[in-house]
C-alpha positions in Angstrom: -32.9 2.5 -6.1 -33.8 2.8 -9.9 -33.8 -0.7 -11.4 -30.7 -0.9 -14.0 -30.0 -3.4 -16.4 -27.0 -5.6 -15.9 -25.2 -8.4 -17.7 -26.6 -11.3 -15.6 -23.8 -13.6 -16.7 -21.1 -11.3 -15.5 -20.0 -12.7 -11.9 -18.5 -10.4 -9.4 -15.3 -11.7 -7.7 -15.1 -11.1 -3.9 -12.0 -11.2 -2.3 -12.2 -12.1 1.7 -14.7 -14.8 2.8 -15.1 -13.3 6.5 -18.4 -11.9 7.6 -17.6 -8.8 5.5 -17.2 -10.7 2.4 -20.3 -12.9 3.2 -22.4 -9.9 3.4 -21.1 -8.4 0.4 -22.0 -11.7 -1.4 -25.4 -11.9 0.0 -26.3 -8.4 -1.0 -25.1 -9.3 -4.7 -26.6 -13.0 -4.6 -30.2 -11.8 -3.4 -30.1 -8.9 -6.4 -29.4 -11.9 -8.9 -25.5 -11.6 -9.4 -23.3 -14.6 -9.6 -20.7 -14.4 -6.9 -17.2 -15.9 -6.8 -15.5 -15.6 -3.7 -11.8 -16.2 -2.7 -9.6 -16.5 0.5 -6.7 -18.4 1.9 -8.9 -20.5 4.3 -12.5 -21.7 4.2 -14.1 -18.9 6.4 -17.7 -18.3 7.0 -18.7 -17.3 3.4 -17.6 -20.6 1.9 -21.1 -21.8 3.6 -23.3 -19.2 1.9 -25.6 -20.5 -0.7 -25.1 -17.0 -2.5 -21.3 -17.3 -3.0 -19.1 -20.1 -5.0 -16.0 -19.7 -2.9 -12.7 -21.2 -3.7 -9.3 -21.1 -1.7 -6.5 -19.0 -3.3 -2.8 -18.6 -2.6 -1.9 -16.0 0.2 -2.0 -12.6 -1.5 0.9 -11.4 0.6 3.2 -14.3 1.2 2.7 -15.8 -2.4 1.6 -12.6 -4.4 2.7 -13.8 -7.9 0.7 -17.0 -7.5 -2.4 -15.0 -6.1 -2.3 -12.7 -9.3 -1.7 -15.5 -11.7 -4.8 -17.3 -10.1 -6.8 -14.2 -10.4 -6.0 -13.9 -14.2 -6.8 -17.4 -14.9 -10.3 -17.0 -13.2 -10.9 -14.0 -15.0 -10.2 -15.6 -18.4 -13.0 -18.1 -17.7 -15.6 -15.4 -17.3 -17.8 -14.1 -20.4 -16.8 -10.5 -19.6 -14.2 -8.8 -17.2 -15.8 -9.4 -13.7 -16.0 -6.6 -11.3 -13.5 -7.1 -8.5 -14.4 -6.2 -4.9 -12.1 -6.3 -1.8 -13.2 -6.7 1.8 -10.0 -7.6 3.6 -6.9 -5.6 4.0 -4.5 -8.4 3.2 -5.8 -8.5 -0.4 -5.8 -4.5 -0.8 -2.1 -3.7 -1.5 -1.4 -6.8 -3.5 -4.3 -5.9 -6.0 -3.3 -2.1 -5.9 0.4 -2.7 -6.7 -0.8 -5.1 -9.8 -3.5 -3.1 -11.1 -2.0 -2.5 -14.4 -1.6 -6.4 -15.1 -5.1 -6.8 -13.7 -6.9 -3.9 -15.4 -7.8 -5.5 -18.5 -9.2 -8.9 -17.0 -11.1 -6.9 -14.2 -13.5 -4.0 -13.6 -12.2 -1.9 -10.5 -12.8 1.2 -8.6 -9.9 1.6 -6.4 -8.4 4.9 -4.9 -5.0 5.9 -6.5 -1.9 3.8 -5.8 -0.7 6.8 -3.9 -3.5 7.0 -1.7 -3.6 3.2 -1.2 0.0 3.3 0.0 -0.7 6.1 2.1 -3.7 4.7 3.9 -1.9 1.3 4.5 0.7 3.2 6.4 -1.1 4.6 9.5 1.2 7.3 10.1 1.0 8.5 6.4 -2.6 8.2 6.8 -2.3 10.7 9.8 -0.5 13.0 7.7 -3.0 12.8 4.8 -5.8 13.7 7.1 -3.7 16.8 8.7 -3.2 18.0 5.0 -6.9 17.8 4.3 -7.8 19.7 7.2 -9.4 16.7 9.3 -9.1 16.6 13.0 -6.9 14.0 14.3 -5.8 12.8 17.7 -2.0 13.6 18.5 0.1 11.1 16.9 3.7 9.8 16.8 5.5 6.8 15.0 8.3 5.0 16.5 10.2 2.7 14.1 13.2 2.1 16.5 14.5 2.6 19.8 16.2 5.9 19.1 13.0 7.4 17.8 11.1 6.3 20.7 13.7 8.1 23.1 13.1 11.3 20.9 9.5 11.5 21.2 8.7 9.7 24.8 8.5 12.9 26.8 5.9 14.5 24.3 3.4 11.4 24.6 0.4 12.2 27.0 -1.2 9.2 28.9 -3.2 7.2 28.5 -2.1 6.4 25.1 -2.9 3.5 22.5 -0.1 1.8 20.4 -0.9 0.2 17.1 0.5 -1.2 14.1 1.9 1.2 11.5 1.3 -1.4 8.9 -2.0 -3.4 9.8 -1.0 -6.5 8.0 2.4 -6.7 9.4 1.0 -5.9 12.9 -1.4 -8.7 12.8 1.4 -11.2 11.5 3.4 -10.4 14.3 1.0 -9.6 17.1 -2.0 -11.8 16.3 -5.5 -10.9 15.4 -6.6 -10.7 19.1 -4.2 -7.7 19.8 -5.6 -4.6 18.1 -3.4 -2.5 19.9 -1.7 -1.9 23.6 -3.0 0.7 25.8 -0.2 2.2 27.9 -0.6 4.4 31.0 3.0 5.4 32.1 6.5 5.7 30.4 7.5 2.2 32.0 4.3 0.7 30.4 5.5 2.4 27.0 9.0 1.3 26.9 7.9 -2.1 27.8 5.1 -2.4 25.1 7.7 -1.2 22.6 10.3 -4.1 23.9 7.6 -6.4 22.6 6.9 -4.4 19.4 10.6 -4.1 18.3 11.3 -7.7 19.1 8.8 -8.8 16.7 10.3 -6.7 14.2 7.7 -4.0 13.4 7.0 -0.4 14.1 4.2 1.2 16.4 1.9 4.1 15.9 1.3 6.0 19.3 -2.0 8.0 19.5 -3.4 10.0 22.4 -6.5 8.1 23.9 -9.6 10.4 23.3 -11.8 10.2 26.3 -15.6 9.3 26.3 -17.6 6.3 25.9 -17.4 3.9 23.1 -20.9 5.4 21.9 -18.6 8.3 20.8 -17.3 6.4 17.9 -18.9 7.0 14.6 -18.3 5.7 10.9 -19.1 7.4 7.5 -19.1 4.9 4.7 -19.3 6.1 1.1 -19.0 4.8 -2.6 -17.5 7.2 -4.8 -17.7 6.8 -8.5 -14.9 6.8 -10.8 -16.0 10.1 -11.9 -16.2 11.4 -8.5 -19.8 11.5 -7.7 -20.7 10.3 -4.3 -23.5 7.6 -4.8 -23.9 6.5 -1.3 -23.0 8.0 2.3 -24.1 5.8 5.2 -23.6 6.6 8.9 -23.4 4.3 12.0 -22.6 4.6 15.6 -21.0 1.9 17.9 -22.8 0.8 20.9 -20.3 -1.7 22.1 -16.9 -2.9 21.0 -14.8 -6.1 21.3 -12.3 -5.6 23.3 -14.0 -2.5 25.0 -12.6 0.7 24.0 -10.3 -0.3 21.1 -12.0 -3.1 19.0 -14.5 -3.2 16.3 -18.1 -2.4 16.7 -19.7 -5.8 17.9 -23.2 -3.9 18.1 -23.8 -0.8 16.1 -26.8 1.0 14.8 -27.6 3.2 11.8 -27.6 7.1 12.5 -28.7 10.3 10.8 -25.6 12.3 11.9 -25.4 15.2 9.3 -22.1 16.6 10.5 -20.1 13.4 10.8 -21.2 12.4 7.3 -20.2 15.8 6.0 -16.8 15.4 7.4 -16.5 12.1 6.0 -17.3 13.2 2.4 -15.3 16.2 2.9 -12.3 13.7 3.6 -12.8 11.6 0.6 -13.4 14.7 -1.7 -10.1 16.4 -0.6 -8.0 13.6 -1.3 -9.4 12.5 -4.4 -10.8 9.2 -3.2 -12.6 6.6 -5.5 -14.4 3.6 -4.8 -15.7 2.0 -1.2 -14.2 3.6 2.0 -15.1 4.0 5.6 -13.9 6.9 8.0 -14.0 6.2 11.8 -14.3 9.2 14.1 -14.4 9.7 17.9 -16.2 12.5 19.1 -13.8 14.4 21.6 -15.8 16.0 24.5 -13.0 18.1 25.3 -13.5 20.4 22.4 -16.7 18.8 20.8 -14.8 17.9 17.5 -15.1 14.7 15.7 -11.2 13.3 15.3 -10.3 10.8 12.8 -9.5 7.3 14.3 -8.9 5.5 10.8 -9.8 5.3 7.1 -10.4 1.8 5.8 -10.4 1.9 1.9 -12.7 -1.2 1.2 -15.8 -2.9 2.4 -16.4 -2.5 6.0 -17.4 -5.4 8.5 -21.2 -4.3 9.1 -22.0 -3.3 5.5 -24.9 -5.7 5.6 -26.4 -2.9 8.0 -26.3 -0.4 5.3 -28.0 -2.7 2.9 -31.0 -3.4 5.3 -31.4 0.3 5.5 -31.6 0.9 1.9 -28.2 1.4 0.6 -26.6 -1.7 -1.2 -23.1 -0.7 -1.4 -22.1 -3.9 -3.2 -24.8 -3.7 -5.8 -24.0 -0.1 -6.6 -20.4 -0.9 -6.8 -21.3 -3.7 -9.2 -23.5 -1.5 -11.4 -21.2 1.4 -11.5 -18.5 -1.2 -12.7 -20.7 -2.7 -15.3 -21.7 0.4 -17.0 -25.3 0.5 -15.6 -25.1 4.1 -14.2 -27.0 3.6 -10.8 -28.1 6.8 -9.5 -27.3 8.2 -6.0 -29.4 7.0 -3.2 -29.8 10.0 -0.7 -31.7 8.4 2.3 -31.5 5.5 4.6 -33.3 4.2 7.8 -31.8 5.2 11.1 -32.2 3.1 14.1 -31.5 -0.4 12.7 -28.8 -2.4 14.5 -26.2 -4.9 13.5 -24.6 -7.5 15.9 -22.1 -10.2 16.2 -23.8 -12.3 18.8 -20.7 -14.2 19.7 -18.3 -11.2 19.9 -21.0 -9.0 22.0 -21.6 -11.7 24.5 -17.7 -11.4 25.1 -18.3 -7.8 25.1 -20.9 -7.9 27.5 -18.7 -9.9 30.0 -16.1 -7.2 29.8 -18.3 -4.2 30.3 -20.4 -6.2 33.1 -17.0 -6.9 35.0 -16.3 -3.4 34.9 -19.7 -2.3 36.4 -20.8 -0.4 33.1 -23.3 -2.9 31.9 -26.1 -5.2 33.5 -27.6 -8.2 32.2 -31.0 -6.5 31.7 -29.4 -3.5 30.2 -27.3 -6.0 27.6 -30.7 -7.7 26.7 -32.4 -4.3 26.3 -30.0 -3.1 23.9 -30.8 -5.9 21.6 -34.3 -5.2 21.3 -35.7 -3.8 17.9 -34.9 -4.4 14.3 -31.4 -6.3 14.2 -28.9 -7.5 11.3 -27.0 -10.5 12.3 -23.4 -10.8 11.2 -23.8 -14.2 10.1 -27.2 -15.5 10.9 -30.0 -15.4 8.3 -33.2 -17.0 7.4 -32.6 -17.2 3.6 -29.1 -18.3 4.1 -28.8 -20.4 7.3 -25.6 -22.4 7.0 -22.9 -19.8 7.7 -24.7 -18.9 11.0 -25.5 -22.3 12.0 -21.7 -23.1 11.3 -20.4 -20.2 13.2 -22.4 -20.8 16.5 -21.4 -24.5 16.3 -17.7 -23.8 15.5 -17.4 -21.1 18.3 -19.1 -23.4 20.9 -16.6 -26.3 20.0 -13.6 -24.0 20.2 -14.8 -22.6 23.6 -15.4 -26.2 25.1 -12.0 -27.3 23.7 -10.5 -24.1 25.2 -12.2 -24.6 28.7 -11.0 -28.5 28.5 -7.6 -27.4 27.7 -7.4 -24.8 30.5 -8.6 -27.4 33.0 -5.8 -29.7 32.1 -3.0 -27.4 32.3 -3.8 -25.1 35.1 -2.2 -25.5 38.3 -3.6 -27.2 41.3 -5.6 -24.9 43.7 -3.8 -23.8 46.7 -4.4 -25.6 50.1 -6.9 -24.0 52.5 -4.3 -23.4 54.9 -2.6 -21.1 52.7 -5.5 -19.0 51.7 -5.3 -15.2 52.6 -8.1 -12.6 52.5 
């Protein structure tokens, strides 16, 4: 990347301190940018030496207080700071208040119409269809009457997920990304739960094929519409298997996939950071849209390691330093969340799809860790210790509440 002058006293404000925001903060901090982080809870980014993090009001539940807090933060800075979003819960409140925030922050976001369409997964599906992007067959059920109308059209297996991601997470919990159903009875039972929580459900056909058929095209499009960065990755494992996040991924040089991602961004007039996930359908050889996320993605540290620093390019673009496009990156580098990947291994192993030796072999080569870093050790150490304590606590609680074993005389084969 061509060196560029930047105001050293102008900080970046990063919304979201999960490992996505941690990676953004590290990428900026290593380049000499001061980073101010915000989140509603003291997440892993709070431990980073590169980030000065603070607690903020919940952006959805306390939107007005959150926006007022942002404005006070900006007023204390020498110049309007670049604002970067790494979590879904911050996206809509910022987008809907962009006029109030516009003089106090520098932002490069998709248009309000695009943000609203992307936030609603069914509208996102329609947006992709209008842009000519292949998609899996998709339906939406906002109530029981609508479910009855479409029930006979739905092929099995099918996957149910939230129409609105933040509403789904609040109602169903972070651990339940979606529900797989294989029969009409399972479909009805799943929607009994969904409707009882007061939310809607999106239904998509399940595209067959292994998890390694999942790919992601991540781009940064300047305010003028120039694609400055385009980066590709492939999932190796997901947690949970089949429908989770990529807990082990690798950078790939997949020109057709990147071209399709850039085509989607271009046709909808997208601006800013975004990532498009596709799955290769073995039935027709087409890459089909899984989802578009209009923010930094979880494995953005991988792109940085491979030669594309999305956070820094975003910053330089916003402060008027005119960064040049970066056209190449290194393929074959991996990113892993070790804790989640261990859980993923157990699931794949229980299904007879992955041996311990194969799992160890998959972790060879150059690897970027989700939170572990030699130059910033506290986040990784804290997460390892915290996860061990939580796991031990869960096992202890389970041992206290589980029923006593059945007597030997009643055992059956």
